[in-house]
C-alpha positions as CSV (number, residue, x, y, z in Angstrom):
1,D,32.8,-0.1,21.2
2,H,30.8,0.8,24.2
3,V,27.2,-0.3,23.5
4,S,24.8,-0.1,26.4
5,P,23.0,-3.3,27.5
6,R,19.8,-1.3,26.9
7,C,20.2,-1.8,23.2
8,R,17.8,-4.7,22.7
9,P,16.8,-6.5,19.5
10,F,13.4,-5.7,17.9
11,P,10.7,-8.2,18.5
12,D,10.0,-8.6,14.7
13,R,13.0,-7.8,12.6
14,R,11.0,-7.9,9.4
15,A,8.5,-5.3,10.5
16,S,10.9,-2.8,12.1
17,S,12.9,0.2,11.0
18,V,15.9,1.9,12.3
19,L,16.4,5.6,12.7
20,V,20.0,6.8,13.4
21,Y,20.6,10.1,15.1
22,V,24.1,11.7,15.5
23,S,24.0,14.6,17.9
24,V,27.2,16.8,17.9
25,P,27.7,19.3,20.9
26,A,29.0,22.8,20.3
27,E,32.5,21.8,21.3
28,G,33.0,20.4,17.8
29,L,33.8,17.0,16.3
30,A,37.5,16.7,17.4
31,H,36.8,16.3,21.1
32,S,33.1,15.6,21.2
33,S,31.0,13.0,22.8
34,A,28.4,12.0,20.4
35,S,25.3,9.9,21.0
36,I,23.4,7.5,18.7
37,S,19.8,6.5,19.1
38,V,17.7,3.7,17.6
39,D,14.1,4.4,16.9
40,P,11.9,1.5,15.8
41,G,8.7,3.5,15.7
42,G,9.1,7.2,16.2
43,E,10.2,7.4,19.9
44,R,13.9,8.0,20.5
45,E,15.7,5.5,22.7
46,P,19.3,6.1,23.7
47,V,21.8,3.4,22.9
48,G,24.5,5.1,24.9
49,M,27.7,5.2,22.8
50,G,30.6,7.6,23.2
51,F,33.6,8.1,21.0
52,P,35.7,10.9,22.4
53,Q,38.7,10.2,20.0
54,R,37.4,9.9,16.5
55,A,34.0,10.4,14.9
56,Q,34.8,7.6,12.5
57,Q,34.1,5.0,15.2
58,G,30.4,5.9,14.7
59,D,30.6,4.4,11.3
60,G,31.5,1.0,12.8
61,L,28.5,1.1,15.1
62,L,26.2,2.0,12.3
63,R,27.4,-1.0,10.4
64,R,26.9,-3.2,13.4
65,L,23.4,-1.9,13.9
66,A,22.7,-2.8,10.3
67,G,23.6,-6.4,11.3
68,T,23.3,-8.9,8.4
69,E,21.6,-6.4,6.0
70,D,23.6,-7.1,2.9
71,H,22.2,-4.2,0.9
72,L,23.0,-1.4,3.3
73,W,26.0,0.8,3.9
74,I,26.2,4.1,5.5
75,S,28.8,6.8,4.6
76,R,29.9,9.8,6.6
77,P,28.7,13.2,5.5
78,H,30.5,14.7,2.5
79,Q,31.0,18.0,4.3
80,A,31.5,19.4,7.8
81,V,28.6,19.5,10.1
82,G,27.5,23.0,11.1
83,V,27.4,23.6,14.9
84,Q,25.5,26.2,16.9
85,S,26.5,26.9,20.5
86,R,24.6,24.7,23.0
87,K,22.3,23.4,20.3
88,P,23.1,19.8,19.1
89,Q,22.9,19.5,15.3
90,V,22.0,16.4,13.3
91,A,24.7,15.1,10.9
92,P,22.9,14.1,7.7
93,A,23.5,10.4,6.8
94,H,23.8,9.1,3.3
95,V,22.1,5.8,2.8
96,A,23.0,3.5,-0.2
97,T,21.1,0.6,-1.5
98,H,22.5,-2.1,-3.9
99,R,19.9,-2.8,-6.6
100,P,19.4,-6.2,-8.1
101,D,21.1,-5.2,-11.3
102,G,24.3,-4.5,-9.4
103,S,24.0,-0.7,-9.5
104,R,24.2,1.3,-6.3
105,A,21.9,4.2,-5.4
106,V,22.9,6.8,-2.7
107,S,20.2,8.9,-1.2
108,A,20.7,12.6,-0.6
109,P,21.0,13.8,3.0
110,A,17.7,13.7,4.8
111,R,15.8,16.9,5.4
112,R,15.3,17.7,9.0
113,L,11.5,17.3,9.3
114,G,11.3,17.7,13.0
115,A,13.1,16.9,16.2
116,H,12.7,13.1,15.8
117,K,12.2,12.7,12.0
118,L,15.2,11.6,9.9
119,T,16.2,9.1,7.3
120,R,14.4,5.8,7.9
121,V,16.4,2.8,7.1
122,P,14.3,-0.4,6.7
123,I,16.0,-3.5,7.9
124,Q,13.8,-6.0,6.2
125,P,14.7,-7.5,2.8
126,R,14.5,-5.0,0.0
127,T,11.9,-5.5,-2.8
128,R,10.8,-3.8,-6.0
129,V,7.2,-2.7,-5.8
130,G,5.2,-1.3,-8.7
131,Y,2.1,0.8,-8.5
132,L,-0.4,2.5,-10.8
133,G,1.4,5.8,-11.6
134,P,2.4,8.3,-12.3
135,E,3.9,9.9,-9.1
136,A,1.8,11.9,-6.7
137,T,-1.2,9.6,-6.8
138,F,-3.1,8.0,-4.0
139,T,-1.8,4.6,-5.2
140,E,1.8,5.8,-4.7
141,A,0.8,6.9,-1.2
142,A,-0.6,3.4,-0.6
143,A,2.6,1.8,-2.1
144,R,4.8,3.7,0.4
145,T,3.1,1.9,3.3
146,V,4.5,-1.5,2.1
147,P,7.2,-2.2,4.8
148,S,9.6,-4.0,2.6
149,A,9.4,-1.7,-0.5
150,G,13.0,-0.9,-1.4
151,E,12.3,0.7,-4.8
152,L,8.9,2.0,-6.1
153,L,8.2,1.8,-9.9
154,A,5.3,3.6,-11.5
155,Y,3.3,1.9,-14.3
156,P,0.8,3.6,-16.7
157,T,-2.0,1.1,-16.2
158,V,-3.2,-1.6,-13.8
159,P,-2.6,-4.4,-16.4
160,A,0.9,-3.1,-17.0
161,A,1.7,-3.2,-13.3
162,L,0.3,-6.7,-12.9
163,D,2.0,-8.0,-16.0
164,A,5.3,-6.8,-14.5
165,V,4.6,-9.0,-11.5
166,R,3.9,-12.0,-13.7
167,Q,7.1,-11.5,-15.7
168,G,9.2,-11.1,-12.6
169,E,10.2,-7.5,-13.3
170,I,8.9,-6.5,-9.8
171,D,8.2,-8.5,-6.6
172,G,4.7,-7.0,-6.2
173,A,2.3,-4.3,-7.3
174,V,-0.1,-2.0,-5.4
175,V,-3.3,-1.4,-7.3
176,P,-6.7,0.0,-6.3
177,V,-9.5,-2.6,-6.0
178,E,-12.4,-0.9,-4.3
179,S,-13.8,2.6,-3.6
180,S,-16.3,3.3,-0.9
181,V,-18.0,5.7,-3.3
182,E,-17.7,4.1,-6.8
183,G,-17.4,0.4,-5.8
184,S,-15.0,-2.1,-7.4
185,V,-12.2,-1.1,-9.8
186,N,-13.0,-3.3,-12.8
187,A,-9.6,-3.1,-14.4
188,T,-8.1,-4.7,-11.3
189,L,-10.8,-7.3,-10.8
190,D,-10.7,-8.4,-14.5
191,E,-6.9,-8.9,-14.4
192,L,-7.2,-11.0,-11.3
193,I,-10.1,-13.0,-12.8
194,R,-8.8,-13.6,-16.4
195,G,-5.1,-13.2,-16.4
196,E,-2.4,-15.6,-15.3
197,P,-3.0,-16.4,-11.6
198,L,-1.7,-13.9,-9.0
199,A,-2.3,-13.6,-5.3
200,I,-3.2,-10.8,-2.9
201,S,-0.9,-10.7,0.1
202,A,-1.9,-7.5,1.8
203,E,-4.4,-4.6,1.7
204,V,-4.3,-0.9,2.5
205,L,-7.2,1.4,3.3
206,L,-6.4,5.0,2.4
207,P,-8.7,8.0,3.2
208,V,-9.2,10.1,0.1
209,S,-9.3,13.9,0.1
210,M,-9.5,15.8,-3.2
211,A,-8.3,19.2,-4.2
212,L,-8.9,21.5,-7.2
213,M,-5.7,22.9,-8.7
214,A,-4.8,25.0,-11.7
215,R,-1.9,26.9,-13.2
216,P,-0.9,30.0,-11.1
217,G,-3.1,33.0,-11.7
218,T,-6.2,31.0,-12.6
219,V,-9.4,32.1,-10.9
220,L,-12.4,29.8,-10.1
221,G,-14.8,31.7,-12.4
222,S,-12.7,31.2,-15.5
223,I,-12.5,27.4,-15.3
224,R,-14.4,25.7,-18.1
225,Q,-12.6,22.3,-18.5
226,I,-11.6,20.1,-15.5
227,V,-9.7,16.9,-15.9
228,T,-9.5,14.0,-13.4
229,H,-9.8,10.3,-12.8
230,P,-13.3,8.7,-13.1
231,V,-13.4,7.8,-9.4
232,A,-12.3,11.3,-8.4
233,E,-15.0,12.7,-10.7
234,A,-17.7,10.6,-8.9
235,Q,-16.5,11.8,-5.5
236,C,-16.6,15.5,-6.4
237,R,-19.5,15.6,-8.8
238,R,-21.9,17.6,-6.6
239,W,-19.2,20.1,-5.5
240,V,-18.3,20.9,-9.1
241,A,-22.0,21.2,-10.1
242,T,-22.6,23.6,-7.2
243,K,-19.5,25.8,-7.4
244,M,-18.8,25.7,-11.2
245,P,-22.1,24.7,-13.0
246,G,-20.7,25.6,-16.4
247,A,-17.5,23.5,-16.1
248,R,-17.1,20.2,-18.0
249,I,-15.2,17.3,-16.5
250,I,-13.0,15.1,-18.7
251,V,-11.6,11.8,-17.3
252,T,-8.1,10.4,-17.7
253,T,-6.0,7.6,-16.4
254,S,-5.1,9.0,-13.0
255,T,-5.4,12.1,-10.8
256,A,-1.7,12.7,-11.2
257,A,-1.9,12.5,-14.9
258,A,-4.6,15.1,-14.8
259,A,-2.4,17.4,-12.8
260,A,0.4,16.9,-15.2
261,A,-1.8,17.6,-18.2
262,V,-2.9,20.9,-16.6
263,A,0.6,21.9,-15.8
264,A,1.7,21.2,-19.4
265,G,-1.2,23.2,-20.8
266,E,-2.5,20.2,-22.8
267,I,-5.6,20.5,-25.0
268,G,-8.7,18.5,-24.3
269,P,-11.9,17.8,-26.3
270,G,-13.2,21.3,-25.7
271,G,-9.9,23.3,-25.4
272,R,-7.1,23.7,-23.0
273,Y,-7.5,22.0,-19.6
274,D,-8.1,24.7,-17.0
275,A,-7.9,22.7,-13.8
276,A,-7.5,19.3,-12.3
277,I,-9.0,17.4,-9.4
278,A,-6.2,15.4,-7.7
279,A,-4.5,14.6,-4.4
280,P,-3.3,17.7,-2.7
281,V,0.4,16.6,-3.0
282,A,0.0,16.7,-6.8
283,A,-0.1,20.6,-6.7
284,E,3.4,20.8,-5.3
285,R,4.7,18.0,-7.5
286,Y,3.5,19.7,-10.8
287,G,3.8,23.4,-9.8
288,L,0.1,24.1,-9.6
289,E,-1.9,26.4,-7.4
290,T,-4.5,24.9,-5.1
291,L,-7.8,26.7,-5.5
292,A,-9.9,24.5,-3.1
293,T,-9.3,21.6,-0.8
294,A,-11.5,18.9,0.7
295,I,-13.9,19.2,-2.2
296,G,-15.2,15.6,-2.1
297,D,-19.0,15.0,-1.6
298,Y,-18.2,12.2,0.8
299,P,-15.8,13.3,3.6
300,D,-15.3,9.7,4.8
301,A,-14.3,8.4,1.4
302,V,-11.8,5.5,1.5
303,T,-10.1,3.6,-1.3
304,R,-8.9,0.0,-0.7
305,F,-5.6,-1.0,-2.4
306,V,-4.1,-4.5,-2.5
307,L,-0.6,-5.7,-2.8
308,V,-0.5,-8.3,-5.6
309,T,2.3,-10.9,-5.9
310,K,3.0,-14.2,-7.6
311,P,1.1,-17.1,-6.0
312,A,2.7,-18.2,-2.8
313,P,1.6,-19.6,0.6
314,P,-0.6,-17.0,2.3
315,P,0.6,-15.0,5.4
316,S,-0.1,-16.7,8.8
317,P,-3.6,-16.1,10.2
318,T,-3.9,-13.1,12.5
319,G,-7.5,-13.5,13.6
320,A,-8.5,-10.5,11.6
321,D,-8.2,-11.8,8.0
322,R,-9.8,-11.6,4.7
323,T,-10.0,-14.2,1.9
324,S,-10.6,-13.4,-1.7
325,L,-11.6,-15.8,-4.5
326,V,-13.5,-16.1,-7.8
327,A,-16.2,-18.7,-8.3
328,F,-17.0,-19.9,-11.8
329,I,-20.5,-21.4,-12.1
330,R,-20.7,-24.8,-13.9
331,D,-23.7,-23.8,-16.0
332,D,-26.5,-21.3,-16.1
333,H,-29.4,-22.8,-14.1
334,P,-31.9,-21.6,-11.5
335,G,-30.3,-21.4,-8.1
336,A,-26.7,-21.2,-9.3
337,L,-25.9,-18.2,-7.2
338,L,-27.8,-19.7,-4.2
339,E,-25.6,-22.8,-4.4
340,I,-22.5,-20.6,-4.0
341,L,-24.0,-18.6,-1.1
342,E,-25.1,-21.8,0.7
343,Q,-21.4,-22.9,0.9
344,F,-20.6,-19.9,3.0
345,A,-23.8,-19.5,5.0
346,A,-23.9,-23.2,6.2
347,R,-20.4,-22.8,7.6
348,G,-20.8,-19.4,9.2
349,V,-18.5,-17.5,6.8
350,N,-19.5,-13.8,6.4
351,L,-19.1,-12.2,3.0
352,T,-17.8,-8.6,2.8
353,R,-18.3,-8.3,-0.9
354,I,-19.7,-10.3,-3.8
355,E,-19.9,-9.1,-7.4
356,S,-20.6,-10.7,-10.7
357,R,-18.2,-10.1,-13.6
358,P,-18.3,-11.4,-17.2
359,T,-15.9,-14.2,-17.9
360,G,-15.3,-12.9,-21.5
361,N,-16.2,-16.4,-22.9
362,G,-19.6,-15.4,-24.3
363,M,-22.7,-13.4,-23.6
364,G,-24.3,-14.2,-20.3
365,R,-21.3,-16.1,-18.9
366,Y,-20.5,-14.7,-15.5
367,C,-18.3,-15.5,-12.5
368,F,-18.5,-14.2,-8.9
369,A,-15.7,-12.3,-7.2
370,V,-16.0,-12.8,-3.4
371,D,-14.3,-11.3,-0.4
372,C,-15.1,-13.0,3.0
373,E,-14.1,-12.9,6.6
374,G,-11.5,-15.5,7.7
375,H,-8.4,-17.3,6.7
376,V,-7.9,-20.3,4.5
377,T,-6.5,-22.2,7.5
378,D,-9.7,-21.7,9.4
379,A,-11.8,-24.9,9.4
380,R,-15.0,-23.1,8.4
381,M,-13.2,-21.4,5.5
382,G,-11.6,-24.7,4.3
383,E,-15.0,-26.4,4.4
384,A,-16.6,-23.6,2.4
385,L,-13.8,-23.7,-0.2
386,M,-14.2,-27.5,-0.6
387,G,-18.0,-27.0,-1.0
388,L,-17.4,-24.4,-3.7
389,R,-15.0,-26.7,-5.5
390,R,-17.7,-29.4,-5.6
391,V,-20.5,-27.2,-7.1
392,C,-18.5,-24.8,-9.3
393,A,-16.7,-25.4,-12.6
394,D,-13.6,-23.7,-11.1
395,V,-12.6,-21.7,-8.1
396,R,-9.6,-19.3,-8.3
397,F,-8.1,-18.6,-4.8
398,L,-6.8,-15.1,-4.7
399,G,-5.3,-15.2,-1.2
400,S,-5.9,-14.9,2.6
401,Y,-4.3,-11.8,4.2
402,P,-4.6,-9.5,7.2
403,R,-7.5,-7.0,7.1
404,A,-6.4,-3.4,7.1
405,D,-9.3,-2.4,9.4
406,G,-8.3,-5.0,12.0
407,I,-11.9,-6.3,12.4
408,V,-11.9,-9.8,14.0
409,A,-14.4,-12.3,12.7
410,S,-16.7,-13.8,15.4
411,P,-17.6,-17.4,14.5
412,T,-21.3,-18.2,15.0
413,R,-22.3,-21.1,17.2
414,G,-21.0,-24.4,15.8
415,T,-18.5,-22.9,13.3
416,A,-15.3,-22.4,15.4
417,N,-12.3,-24.5,14.6
418,E,-12.8,-26.7,17.7
419,D,-16.5,-27.3,16.7
420,F,-15.3,-28.8,13.3
421,A,-12.6,-30.8,15.1
422,N,-15.0,-32.3,17.5
423,A,-17.5,-33.2,14.7
424,Q,-14.7,-34.8,12.7
425,A,-13.6,-36.8,15.8
426,W,-17.2,-37.9,16.4
427,L,-17.5,-39.1,12.7
428,A,-14.2,-41.0,13.0
429,R,-15.5,-42.8,16.0
430,L,-18.7,-43.8,14.2
431,R,-16.6,-45.1,11.3
432,G,-14.5,-47.2,13.7
């Protein structure tokens, strides 16, 4: 009931999170003066609330901090809080979420990860987000960066995750789309090109570091069969050839599936899998021993992931945006690709990626998947899209969304929004 005026609202409620700290002095709970802090980004900021009579009053404040969040309730600890003399302790909070099916999930008390790291309670609307599983993959790590993800669900393949979005089982799916080492992920591209339309609403750039792991007691010299994902194999090919020239690499659906196969002692084409190349977190998750870390041939390797949802209006422009689309040529003729490129070049739109993919409708029939700088609301981008629509059989718009690298596009001379507006006004005057 005594909230300090210093407790201010967050600038953007949708992008903020709340951390709640309950510090209990050595004198005990009965006659204590506890404090609660709100942390929107890792720095503790005191709210200044005291409750000398009953600790239960803290529950009321926590509920008021939650505001209008319909899917949040916070319960008191189920057991007494241990107290050490002159050293404040943290009372573990239990956070419950109400799932769309009506069930309620209560989290276990948060581990104390450090002086300022406790249970994070997102205050934005909760959503169900799928990802290419299983657990302990780089894709799961990317999915955990989605601010509104309330529940993460693993899917065995990219098509399965994207079909779940189409059918409304989940609100979005995080899938890999491009590797700085191996290039585009065809399974993702083909689903976006050929399947029922979907949209990209966000992207994540995740540095990739690989580790070699095996069952406890395995020595490097005894390894004959290694299992991993094709992209991980490409990133570690030289290291394996140098350190274990006699080892054979077998590919599977994901790095985590590789770690799970080794832990289970599964049999491959040439015998039992001896080791896996996977994310370092997979060793702990599947009870394996890490034999070597940072084994990638490319220390700056990065994988780009995208959040795919049902088609919807794109996020507002930020100035550092990317637009993705697929252009289907009308017929096979000399200069067909040039016609597409001219629509971008003439309007000052820079391409960040272009790739041909088969349409699946016959031999020699291709479309072009394009990523470019800018937002669909930019005049130059709008003009380029209209130009594509005139010369192509079809154009599938995949979305405009903020760039993860934050690079701001610099319009060339004559291609800024005001330049197009001035030219349009001039034409209008000519037409009377």
